[in-house]
Jmol script that loads the backbone (N, CA, C; Angstrom):
load data "model"
ATOM      1  N   MET A   1      61.381 112.101 105.156  1.00  0.00           N
ATOM      2  CA  MET A   1      61.378 112.854 106.303  1.00  0.00           C
ATOM      3  C   MET A   1      62.444 112.286 107.159  1.00  0.00           C
ATOM      4  N   LYS A   2      62.829 113.070 108.242  1.00  0.00           N
ATOM      5  CA  LYS A   2      63.854 112.542 109.087  1.00  0.00           C
ATOM      6  C   LYS A   2      63.131 112.051 110.535  1.00  0.00           C
ATOM      7  N   PHE A   3      63.873 111.113 111.233  1.00  0.00           N
ATOM      8  CA  PHE A   3      63.230 110.610 112.439  1.00  0.00           C
ATOM      9  C   PHE A   3      62.965 111.735 113.477  1.00  0.00           C
ATOM     10  N   VAL A   4      63.865 113.084 113.472  1.00  0.00           N
ATOM     11  CA  VAL A   4      63.701 113.821 114.355  1.00  0.00           C
ATOM     12  C   VAL A   4      62.254 114.779 114.199  1.00  0.00           C
ATOM     13  N   GLN A   5      61.545 114.459 112.884  1.00  0.00           N
ATOM     14  CA  GLN A   5      60.324 115.100 112.622  1.00  0.00           C
ATOM     15  C   GLN A   5      59.133 114.278 113.186  1.00  0.00           C
ATOM     16  N   VAL A   6      59.349 113.051 113.613  1.00  0.00           N
ATOM     17  CA  VAL A   6      58.296 112.180 114.053  1.00  0.00           C
ATOM     18  C   VAL A   6      57.868 112.468 115.475  1.00  0.00           C
ATOM     19  N   ASP A   7      56.651 112.463 115.748  1.00  0.00           N
ATOM     20  CA  ASP A   7      56.195 112.909 116.930  1.00  0.00           C
ATOM     21  C   ASP A   7      56.235 111.815 117.701  1.00  0.00           C
ATOM     22  N   ASP A   8      56.435 111.873 119.215  1.00  0.00           N
ATOM     23  CA  ASP A   8      56.335 110.678 120.151  1.00  0.00           C
ATOM     24  C   ASP A   8      54.767 110.081 119.914  1.00  0.00           C
ATOM     25  N   GLY A   9      54.700 108.580 119.876  1.00  0.00           N
ATOM     26  CA  GLY A   9      53.615 108.018 119.559  1.00  0.00           C
ATOM     27  C   GLY A   9      53.164 107.543 118.289  1.00  0.00           C
ATOM     28  N   GLN A  10      53.916 108.193 117.365  1.00  0.00           N
ATOM     29  CA  GLN A  10      53.310 108.221 115.789  1.00  0.00           C
ATOM     30  C   GLN A  10      54.107 106.829 115.253  1.00  0.00           C
ATOM     31  N   GLN A  11      53.712 106.166 114.529  1.00  0.00           N
ATOM     32  CA  GLN A  11      54.246 104.881 113.872  1.00  0.00           C
ATOM     33  C   GLN A  11      54.906 105.539 112.507  1.00  0.00           C
ATOM     34  N   PHE A  12      56.037 104.799 112.140  1.00  0.00           N
ATOM     35  CA  PHE A  12      56.686 105.112 110.992  1.00  0.00           C
ATOM     36  C   PHE A  12      57.371 103.802 110.423  1.00  0.00           C
ATOM     37  N   GLU A  13      57.859 103.704 109.286  1.00  0.00           N
ATOM     38  CA  GLU A  13      58.630 102.594 108.837  1.00  0.00           C
ATOM     39  C   GLU A  13      60.281 103.050 108.714  1.00  0.00           C
ATOM     40  N   TYR A  14      61.186 102.139 109.193  1.00  0.00           N
ATOM     41  CA  TYR A  14      62.328 102.467 109.105  1.00  0.00           C
ATOM     42  C   TYR A  14      63.108 101.097 108.782  1.00  0.00           C
ATOM     43  N   GLN A  15      63.801 100.948 107.739  1.00  0.00           N
ATOM     44  CA  GLN A  15      64.579  99.855 107.457  1.00  0.00           C
ATOM     45  C   GLN A  15      63.554  98.425 107.330  1.00  0.00           C
ATOM     46  N   GLY A  16      62.507  98.813 106.539  1.00  0.00           N
ATOM     47  CA  GLY A  16      61.537  97.824 106.428  1.00  0.00           C
ATOM     48  C   GLY A  16      60.650  97.375 107.498  1.00  0.00           C
ATOM     49  N   LYS A  17      60.728  97.755 108.593  1.00  0.00           N
ATOM     50  CA  LYS A  17      59.921  97.584 109.599  1.00  0.00           C
ATOM     51  C   LYS A  17      59.172  98.542 110.304  1.00  0.00           C
ATOM     52  N   ILE A  18      58.099  98.619 111.016  1.00  0.00           N
ATOM     53  CA  ILE A  18      57.198  99.603 111.378  1.00  0.00           C
ATOM     54  C   ILE A  18      57.558  99.660 113.046  1.00  0.00           C
ATOM     55  N   TYR A  19      57.728 100.816 113.515  1.00  0.00           N
ATOM     56  CA  TYR A  19      58.142 101.287 114.771  1.00  0.00           C
ATOM     57  C   TYR A  19      57.072 102.487 115.380  1.00  0.00           C
ATOM     58  N   THR A  20      57.200 102.487 116.450  1.00  0.00           N
ATOM     59  CA  THR A  20      56.428 103.570 117.331  1.00  0.00           C
ATOM     60  C   THR A  20      57.398 104.302 117.764  1.00  0.00           C
ATOM     61  N   LYS A  21      57.602 105.682 117.674  1.00  0.00           N
ATOM     62  CA  LYS A  21      58.354 106.911 118.394  1.00  0.00           C
ATOM     63  C   LYS A  21      58.350 106.781 120.092  1.00  0.00           C
ATOM     64  N   LYS A  22      59.011 106.665 120.554  1.00  0.00           N
ATOM     65  CA  LYS A  22      59.123 106.673 122.043  1.00  0.00           C
ATOM     66  C   LYS A  22      59.979 107.478 122.734  1.00  0.00           C
ATOM     67  N   GLY A  23      60.637 108.250 122.026  1.00  0.00           N
ATOM     68  CA  GLY A  23      61.563 109.374 122.633  1.00  0.00           C
ATOM     69  C   GLY A  23      62.474 110.078 121.469  1.00  0.00           C
ATOM     70  N   PRO A  24      63.361 110.845 122.190  1.00  0.00           N
ATOM     71  CA  PRO A  24      64.303 111.621 120.857  1.00  0.00           C
ATOM     72  C   PRO A  24      65.009 110.810 120.021  1.00  0.00           C
ATOM     73  N   MET A  25      65.333 109.521 120.541  1.00  0.00           N
ATOM     74  CA  MET A  25      66.314 108.389 119.466  1.00  0.00           C
ATOM     75  C   MET A  25      65.804 107.256 120.042  1.00  0.00           C
ATOM     76  N   MET A  26      64.443 107.027 120.482  1.00  0.00           N
ATOM     77  CA  MET A  26      64.146 105.543 120.666  1.00  0.00           C
ATOM     78  C   MET A  26      63.008 105.122 120.007  1.00  0.00           C
ATOM     79  N   ALA A  27      62.693 104.063 119.640  1.00  0.00           N
ATOM     80  CA  ALA A  27      61.447 103.536 119.014  1.00  0.00           C
ATOM     81  C   ALA A  27      61.238 102.045 119.474  1.00  0.00           C
ATOM     82  N   VAL A  28      60.102 101.536 119.340  1.00  0.00           N
ATOM     83  CA  VAL A  28      59.750 100.339 119.664  1.00  0.00           C
ATOM     84  C   VAL A  28      59.054  99.551 118.500  1.00  0.00           C
ATOM     85  N   ASP A  29      59.285  98.262 118.356  1.00  0.00           N
ATOM     86  CA  ASP A  29      58.689  97.676 117.140  1.00  0.00           C
ATOM     87  C   ASP A  29      57.350  96.880 117.877  1.00  0.00           C
ATOM     88  N   ALA A  30      56.708  96.225 117.064  1.00  0.00           N
ATOM     89  CA  ALA A  30      55.513  95.531 117.406  1.00  0.00           C
ATOM     90  C   ALA A  30      55.642  94.468 118.605  1.00  0.00           C
ATOM     91  N   THR A  31      56.765  94.070 118.606  1.00  0.00           N
ATOM     92  CA  THR A  31      57.183  93.023 119.645  1.00  0.00           C
ATOM     93  C   THR A  31      57.424  93.783 121.147  1.00  0.00           C
ATOM     94  N   GLY A  32      57.647  95.107 120.948  1.00  0.00           N
ATOM     95  CA  GLY A  32      57.914  95.495 122.189  1.00  0.00           C
ATOM     96  C   GLY A  32      59.512  95.979 122.348  1.00  0.00           C
ATOM     97  N   ALA A  33      60.209  95.542 121.242  1.00  0.00           N
ATOM     98  CA  ALA A  33      61.643  95.661 121.432  1.00  0.00           C
ATOM     99  C   ALA A  33      62.161  96.947 121.087  1.00  0.00           C
ATOM    100  N   SER A  34      62.990  97.668 121.800  1.00  0.00           N
ATOM    101  CA  SER A  34      63.485  98.726 121.481  1.00  0.00           C
ATOM    102  C   SER A  34      64.441  98.980 120.512  1.00  0.00           C
ATOM    103  N   LYS A  35      64.751 100.155 119.738  1.00  0.00           N
ATOM    104  CA  LYS A  35      65.719 100.451 118.965  1.00  0.00           C
ATOM    105  C   LYS A  35      66.147 101.612 118.975  1.00  0.00           C
ATOM    106  N   LEU A  36      67.497 101.907 118.989  1.00  0.00           N
ATOM    107  CA  LEU A  36      67.910 103.355 118.934  1.00  0.00           C
ATOM    108  C   LEU A  36      68.176 103.828 117.180  1.00  0.00           C
ATOM    109  N   ILE A  37      67.428 104.914 117.276  1.00  0.00           N
ATOM    110  CA  ILE A  37      67.252 105.241 115.719  1.00  0.00           C
ATOM    111  C   ILE A  37      68.025 106.727 116.041  1.00  0.00           C
ATOM    112  N   PRO A  38      68.904 106.856 115.052  1.00  0.00           N
ATOM    113  CA  PRO A  38      69.573 108.209 114.845  1.00  0.00           C
ATOM    114  C   PRO A  38      68.467 109.414 114.392  1.00  0.00           C
ATOM    115  N   ARG A  39      68.845 110.462 114.926  1.00  0.00           N
ATOM    116  CA  ARG A  39      67.730 111.534 114.918  1.00  0.00           C
ATOM    117  C   ARG A  39      67.678 111.902 113.186  1.00  0.00           C
ATOM    118  N   SER A  40      68.718 111.723 112.428  1.00  0.00           N
ATOM    119  CA  SER A  40      68.872 112.110 111.183  1.00  0.00           C
ATOM    120  C   SER A  40      68.506 110.958 110.012  1.00  0.00           C
ATOM    121  N   ALA A  41      68.004 109.950 110.698  1.00  0.00           N
ATOM    122  CA  ALA A  41      67.605 108.723 110.002  1.00  0.00           C
ATOM    123  C   ALA A  41      66.326 109.184 109.019  1.00  0.00           C
ATOM    124  N   ASP A  42      66.409 108.684 107.585  1.00  0.00           N
ATOM    125  CA  ASP A  42      65.326 108.920 107.125  1.00  0.00           C
ATOM    126  C   ASP A  42      64.158 107.885 107.170  1.00  0.00           C
ATOM    127  N   VAL A  43      63.215 107.930 107.378  1.00  0.00           N
ATOM    128  CA  VAL A  43      62.006 107.327 107.698  1.00  0.00           C
ATOM    129  C   VAL A  43      60.659 107.711 107.012  1.00  0.00           C
ATOM    130  N   THR A  44      59.749 106.762 106.985  1.00  0.00           N
ATOM    131  CA  THR A  44      58.484 107.079 106.161  1.00  0.00           C
ATOM    132  C   THR A  44      57.196 106.835 106.971  1.00  0.00           C
ATOM    133  N   PRO A  45      56.491 107.825 106.921  1.00  0.00           N
ATOM    134  CA  PRO A  45      54.992 107.539 107.812  1.00  0.00           C
ATOM    135  C   PRO A  45      54.577 106.164 107.369  1.00  0.00           C
ATOM    136  N   ALA A  46      53.989 105.792 108.556  1.00  0.00           N
ATOM    137  CA  ALA A  46      53.282 104.511 108.472  1.00  0.00           C
ATOM    138  C   ALA A  46      51.752 104.750 107.595  1.00  0.00           C
ATOM    139  N   SER A  47      51.402 103.834 107.085  1.00  0.00           N
ATOM    140  CA  SER A  47      50.079 104.026 106.324  1.00  0.00           C
ATOM    141  C   SER A  47      49.202 104.756 107.093  1.00  0.00           C
ATOM    142  N   GLY A  48      48.377 105.724 106.896  1.00  0.00           N
ATOM    143  CA  GLY A  48      47.414 106.320 107.604  1.00  0.00           C
ATOM    144  C   GLY A  48      47.967 107.291 108.687  1.00  0.00           C
ATOM    145  N   GLN A  49      49.095 107.338 108.777  1.00  0.00           N
ATOM    146  CA  GLN A  49      49.758 108.634 109.717  1.00  0.00           C
ATOM    147  C   GLN A  49      50.213 109.626 108.988  1.00  0.00           C
ATOM    148  N   THR A  50      50.058 110.978 109.587  1.00  0.00           N
ATOM    149  CA  THR A  50      50.292 111.974 109.163  1.00  0.00           C
ATOM    150  C   THR A  50      51.399 112.448 110.039  1.00  0.00           C
ATOM    151  N   MET A  51      52.382 113.095 109.738  1.00  0.00           N
ATOM    152  CA  MET A  51      53.633 113.629 110.542  1.00  0.00           C
ATOM    153  C   MET A  51      53.534 115.057 110.458  1.00  0.00           C
ATOM    154  N   SER A  52      53.857 115.582 111.629  1.00  0.00           N
ATOM    155  CA  SER A  52      53.941 117.131 111.929  1.00  0.00           C
ATOM    156  C   SER A  52      55.038 117.747 111.235  1.00  0.00           C
ATOM    157  N   LYS A  53      54.887 118.844 110.622  1.00  0.00           N
ATOM    158  CA  LYS A  53      56.074 119.816 109.973  1.00  0.00           C
ATOM    159  C   LYS A  53      56.993 119.922 110.977  1.00  0.00           C
ATOM    160  N   PRO A  54      57.917 120.225 110.387  1.00  0.00           N
ATOM    161  CA  PRO A  54      59.307 120.567 111.394  1.00  0.00           C
ATOM    162  C   PRO A  54      58.832 122.020 112.229  1.00  0.00           C
ATOM    163  N   ALA A  55      59.282 121.909 113.546  1.00  0.00           N
ATOM    164  CA  ALA A  55      58.864 123.051 114.480  1.00  0.00           C
ATOM    165  C   ALA A  55      59.412 124.086 113.890  1.00  0.00           C
ATOM    166  N   THR A  56      58.442 125.493 114.155  1.00  0.00           N
ATOM    167  CA  THR A  56      59.215 126.746 113.627  1.00  0.00           C
ATOM    168  C   THR A  56      59.487 127.220 115.104  1.00  0.00           C
ATOM    169  N   PRO A  57      60.462 128.182 115.299  1.00  0.00           N
ATOM    170  CA  PRO A  57      60.543 128.768 116.664  1.00  0.00           C
ATOM    171  C   PRO A  57      59.473 129.727 116.781  1.00  0.00           C
ATOM    172  N   ASP A  58      59.082 129.890 118.003  1.00  0.00           N
ATOM    173  CA  ASP A  58      58.104 130.705 118.663  1.00  0.00           C
ATOM    174  C   ASP A  58      58.486 131.963 119.082  1.00  0.00           C
ATOM    175  N   PRO A  59      58.426 132.919 118.113  1.00  0.00           N
ATOM    176  CA  PRO A  59      58.947 134.275 118.302  1.00  0.00           C
ATOM    177  C   PRO A  59      58.614 134.915 119.660  1.00  0.00           C
ATOM    178  N   SER A  60      57.601 134.568 120.536  1.00  0.00           N
ATOM    179  CA  SER A  60      57.101 135.000 121.660  1.00  0.00           C
ATOM    180  C   SER A  60      58.423 134.424 122.831  1.00  0.00           C
ATOM    181  N   ARG A  61      58.932 133.587 122.556  1.00  0.00           N
ATOM    182  CA  ARG A  61      59.922 133.001 123.446  1.00  0.00           C
ATOM    183  C   ARG A  61      61.283 133.432 123.055  1.00  0.00           C
ATOM    184  N   GLN A  62      61.574 134.167 122.289  1.00  0.00           N
ATOM    185  CA  GLN A  62      62.873 134.704 121.984  1.00  0.00           C
ATOM    186  C   GLN A  62      63.300 135.430 123.176  1.00  0.00           C
ATOM    187  N   ILE A  63      64.715 135.652 123.447  1.00  0.00           N
ATOM    188  CA  ILE A  63      65.298 136.063 124.581  1.00  0.00           C
ATOM    189  C   ILE A  63      66.143 137.393 123.991  1.00  0.00           C
ATOM    190  N   ALA A  64      65.729 138.534 124.859  1.00  0.00           N
ATOM    191  CA  ALA A  64      66.552 139.778 124.409  1.00  0.00           C
ATOM    192  C   ALA A  64      68.067 139.597 124.555  1.00  0.00           C
ATOM    193  N   VAL A  65      68.552 140.533 123.900  1.00  0.00           N
ATOM    194  CA  VAL A  65      70.366 140.513 123.789  1.00  0.00           C
ATOM    195  C   VAL A  65      70.567 140.775 125.421  1.00  0.00           C
ATOM    196  N   GLN A  66      69.807 141.865 125.821  1.00  0.00           N
ATOM    197  CA  GLN A  66      70.156 142.296 127.355  1.00  0.00           C
ATOM    198  C   GLN A  66      70.255 141.146 128.322  1.00  0.00           C
ATOM    199  N   GLN A  67      68.933 140.418 128.017  1.00  0.00           N
ATOM    200  CA  GLN A  67      68.741 139.111 129.306  1.00  0.00           C
ATOM    201  C   GLN A  67      70.006 138.107 128.878  1.00  0.00           C
ATOM    202  N   VAL A  68      70.234 137.874 127.643  1.00  0.00           N
ATOM    203  CA  VAL A  68      71.452 136.849 127.584  1.00  0.00           C
ATOM    204  C   VAL A  68      72.751 137.473 128.142  1.00  0.00           C
ATOM    205  N   LEU A  69      73.285 138.730 127.787  1.00  0.00           N
ATOM    206  CA  LEU A  69      74.182 139.331 128.357  1.00  0.00           C
ATOM    207  C   LEU A  69      74.063 139.336 129.932  1.00  0.00           C
ATOM    208  N   ALA A  70      73.340 139.871 130.539  1.00  0.00           N
ATOM    209  CA  ALA A  70      73.151 139.605 131.839  1.00  0.00           C
ATOM    210  C   ALA A  70      73.454 138.299 132.557  1.00  0.00           C
ATOM    211  N   ALA A  71      72.796 137.371 131.950  1.00  0.00           N
ATOM    212  CA  ALA A  71      72.959 135.944 132.450  1.00  0.00           C
ATOM    213  C   ALA A  71      74.386 135.621 132.255  1.00  0.00           C
ATOM    214  N   PHE A  72      74.953 135.800 131.183  1.00  0.00           N
ATOM    215  CA  PHE A  72      76.432 135.555 130.865  1.00  0.00           C
ATOM    216  C   PHE A  72      77.290 136.342 131.523  1.00  0.00           C
ATOM    217  N   ASP A  73      77.112 137.675 131.921  1.00  0.00           N
ATOM    218  CA  ASP A  73      77.950 138.492 133.103  1.00  0.00           C
ATOM    219  C   ASP A  73      77.629 137.632 134.483  1.00  0.00           C
ATOM    220  N   ARG A  74      76.684 137.184 134.780  1.00  0.00           N
ATOM    221  CA  ARG A  74      76.663 136.436 136.293  1.00  0.00           C
ATOM    222  C   ARG A  74      77.277 134.943 136.098  1.00  0.00           C
ATOM    223  N   PHE A  75      77.079 134.352 134.996  1.00  0.00           N
ATOM    224  CA  PHE A  75      77.755 133.298 134.517  1.00  0.00           C
ATOM    225  C   PHE A  75      79.598 133.552 134.784  1.00  0.00           C
ATOM    226  N   TYR A  76      79.869 134.359 134.205  1.00  0.00           N
ATOM    227  CA  TYR A  76      81.541 134.554 134.203  1.00  0.00           C
ATOM    228  C   TYR A  76      81.867 135.284 135.503  1.00  0.00           C
ATOM    229  N   VAL A  77      81.095 136.068 136.281  1.00  0.00           N
ATOM    230  CA  VAL A  77      81.538 136.343 137.608  1.00  0.00           C
ATOM    231  C   VAL A  77      81.704 135.067 138.550  1.00  0.00           C
ATOM    232  N   SER A  78      80.841 134.218 138.286  1.00  0.00           N
ATOM    233  CA  SER A  78      80.835 133.072 139.126  1.00  0.00           C
ATOM    234  C   SER A  78      82.397 132.229 138.663  1.00  0.00           C
ATOM    235  N   CYS A  79      82.505 132.033 137.468  1.00  0.00           N
ATOM    236  CA  CYS A  79      83.725 131.491 136.915  1.00  0.00           C
ATOM    237  C   CYS A  79      84.891 132.078 137.400  1.00  0.00           C
ATOM    238  N   GLU A  80      84.775 133.512 137.113  1.00  0.00           N
ATOM    239  CA  GLU A  80      86.007 134.267 137.840  1.00  0.00           C
ATOM    240  C   GLU A  80      86.330 133.944 139.220  1.00  0.00           C
ATOM    241  N   SER A  81      85.422 134.023 140.101  1.00  0.00           N
ATOM    242  CA  SER A  81      85.453 133.478 141.551  1.00  0.00           C
ATOM    243  C   SER A  81      86.229 132.184 141.598  1.00  0.00           C
ATOM    244  N   LEU A  82      85.550 131.306 140.777  1.00  0.00           N
ATOM    245  CA  LEU A  82      86.306 130.146 141.056  1.00  0.00           C
ATOM    246  C   LEU A  82      87.747 129.828 140.483  1.00  0.00           C
ATOM    247  N   ALA A  83      88.171 130.711 139.553  1.00  0.00           N
ATOM    248  CA  ALA A  83      89.459 130.770 138.959  1.00  0.00           C
ATOM    249  C   ALA A  83      90.389 131.624 139.800  1.00  0.00           C
ATOM    250  N   ARG A  84      90.070 132.251 140.757  1.00  0.00           N
ATOM    251  CA  ARG A  84      90.814 133.176 141.542  1.00  0.00           C
ATOM    252  C   ARG A  84      91.510 132.176 142.392  1.00  0.00           C
ATOM    253  N   GLY A  85      92.863 132.382 142.565  1.00  0.00           N
ATOM    254  CA  GLY A  85      93.774 131.607 143.311  1.00  0.00           C
ATOM    255  C   GLY A  85      94.351 130.576 142.372  1.00  0.00           C
ATOM    256  N   GLU A  86      93.875 130.398 141.218  1.00  0.00           N
ATOM    257  CA  GLU A  86      94.408 129.598 140.238  1.00  0.00           C
ATOM    258  C   GLU A  86      95.844 130.048 139.498  1.00  0.00           C
ATOM    259  N   ASP A  87      96.218 129.222 138.864  1.00  0.00           N
ATOM    260  CA  ASP A  87      97.378 129.829 137.816  1.00  0.00           C
ATOM    261  C   ASP A  87      97.008 130.905 137.181  1.00  0.00           C
ATOM    262  N   GLN A  88      97.734 132.101 136.981  1.00  0.00           N
ATOM    263  CA  GLN A  88      97.107 133.108 135.991  1.00  0.00           C
ATOM    264  C   GLN A  88      96.969 132.557 134.674  1.00  0.00           C
ATOM    265  N   ALA A  89      97.503 131.500 134.236  1.00  0.00           N
ATOM    266  CA  ALA A  89      97.121 130.956 132.947  1.00  0.00           C
ATOM    267  C   ALA A  89      95.468 130.729 132.919  1.00  0.00           C
ATOM    268  N   VAL A  90      94.889 130.160 133.679  1.00  0.00           N
ATOM    269  CA  VAL A  90      93.478 129.887 133.740  1.00  0.00           C
ATOM    270  C   VAL A  90      92.671 131.059 133.821  1.00  0.00           C
ATOM    271  N   ALA A  91      93.088 132.229 134.513  1.00  0.00           N
ATOM    272  CA  ALA A  91      92.521 133.543 134.407  1.00  0.00           C
ATOM    273  C   ALA A  91      92.403 134.024 132.929  1.00  0.00           C
ATOM    274  N   GLN A  92      93.564 133.892 132.387  1.00  0.00           N
ATOM    275  CA  GLN A  92      93.724 134.571 131.075  1.00  0.00           C
ATOM    276  C   GLN A  92      93.030 133.784 129.910  1.00  0.00           C
ATOM    277  N   LYS A  93      92.895 132.486 129.996  1.00  0.00           N
ATOM    278  CA  LYS A  93      92.027 131.541 129.151  1.00  0.00           C
ATOM    279  C   LYS A  93      90.511 132.182 129.458  1.00  0.00           C
ATOM    280  N   LEU A  94      90.323 132.214 130.676  1.00  0.00           N
ATOM    281  CA  LEU A  94      88.694 132.564 130.864  1.00  0.00           C
ATOM    282  C   LEU A  94      88.535 133.778 130.181  1.00  0.00           C
ATOM    283  N   GLU A  95      89.502 134.875 130.451  1.00  0.00           N
ATOM    284  CA  GLU A  95      89.027 136.072 130.003  1.00  0.00           C
ATOM    285  C   GLU A  95      89.143 136.179 128.352  1.00  0.00           C
ATOM    286  N   GLU A  96      90.153 135.349 127.839  1.00  0.00           N
ATOM    287  CA  GLU A  96      89.907 135.171 126.227  1.00  0.00           C
ATOM    288  C   GLU A  96      88.782 134.578 125.653  1.00  0.00           C
ATOM    289  N   ALA A  97      88.226 133.302 126.521  1.00  0.00           N
ATOM    290  CA  ALA A  97      86.969 132.864 126.209  1.00  0.00           C
ATOM    291  C   ALA A  97      85.735 133.894 126.153  1.00  0.00           C
ATOM    292  N   ARG A  98      85.672 134.469 127.301  1.00  0.00           N
ATOM    293  CA  ARG A  98      84.655 135.793 127.487  1.00  0.00           C
ATOM    294  C   ARG A  98      84.789 136.839 126.180  1.00  0.00           C
ATOM    295  N   GLN A  99      85.910 137.124 125.944  1.00  0.00           N
ATOM    296  CA  GLN A  99      86.108 137.863 124.646  1.00  0.00           C
ATOM    297  C   GLN A  99      85.651 137.414 123.642  1.00  0.00           C
ATOM    298  N   THR A 100      85.752 136.340 123.316  1.00  0.00           N
ATOM    299  CA  THR A 100      85.563 135.507 122.197  1.00  0.00           C
ATOM    300  C   THR A 100      84.118 135.346 122.031  1.00  0.00           C
ATOM    301  N   PHE A 101      83.452 135.057 123.129  1.00  0.00           N
ATOM    302  CA  PHE A 101      82.188 135.010 123.350  1.00  0.00           C
ATOM    303  C   PHE A 101      81.378 136.486 122.880  1.00  0.00           C
ATOM    304  N   LEU A 102      81.837 137.339 123.466  1.00  0.00           N
ATOM    305  CA  LEU A 102      81.188 138.708 123.389  1.00  0.00           C
ATOM    306  C   LEU A 102      81.574 139.339 121.763  1.00  0.00           C
ATOM    307  N   GLN A 103      82.741 138.886 121.188  1.00  0.00           N
ATOM    308  CA  GLN A 103      82.877 139.059 119.922  1.00  0.00           C
ATOM    309  C   GLN A 103      81.770 138.724 119.040  1.00  0.00           C
ATOM    310  N   THR A 104      81.755 137.107 119.351  1.00  0.00           N
ATOM    311  CA  THR A 104      80.584 136.348 118.648  1.00  0.00           C
ATOM    312  C   THR A 104      79.253 137.087 118.326  1.00  0.00           C
ATOM    313  N   ILE A 105      79.097 137.498 119.747  1.00  0.00           N
ATOM    314  CA  ILE A 105      77.565 138.038 119.480  1.00  0.00           C
ATOM    315  C   ILE A 105      77.369 139.372 119.199  1.00  0.00           C
ATOM    316  N   ASP A 106      78.682 140.088 119.025  1.00  0.00           N
ATOM    317  CA  ASP A 106      78.609 141.335 118.491  1.00  0.00           C
ATOM    318  C   ASP A 106      78.130 142.444 119.244  1.00  0.00           C
ATOM    319  N   ARG A 107      78.498 142.437 120.550  1.00  0.00           N
ATOM    320  CA  ARG A 107      78.127 143.021 121.536  1.00  0.00           C
ATOM    321  C   ARG A 107      78.315 144.702 121.427  1.00  0.00           C
TER     322      ARG A 107
END
end "model"
wireframe off; spacefill off
backbone 0.3
color backbone group
């Protein structure tokens, strides 16, 4: 399993040592020494530990397309007001980025 699948506070084995997860990329060993561990690192549950399954998205937390577009439009208006008075190339790049975003989500 991957380090990212370990819950905070759970023990696991990595490179022959037992650690306790203390954050998204941090763990501590039995001496209290911290170690940075890549999220993609392969780890093994410590004996007696059960690891959680990978999180699945909560469908009730999905955002409607209209909400995303409205938020993006507000963001774009703010950016556009900041770009006013700048060189025309900045405004053109901003508009190109807007069009790319809208095409990407297939508005």
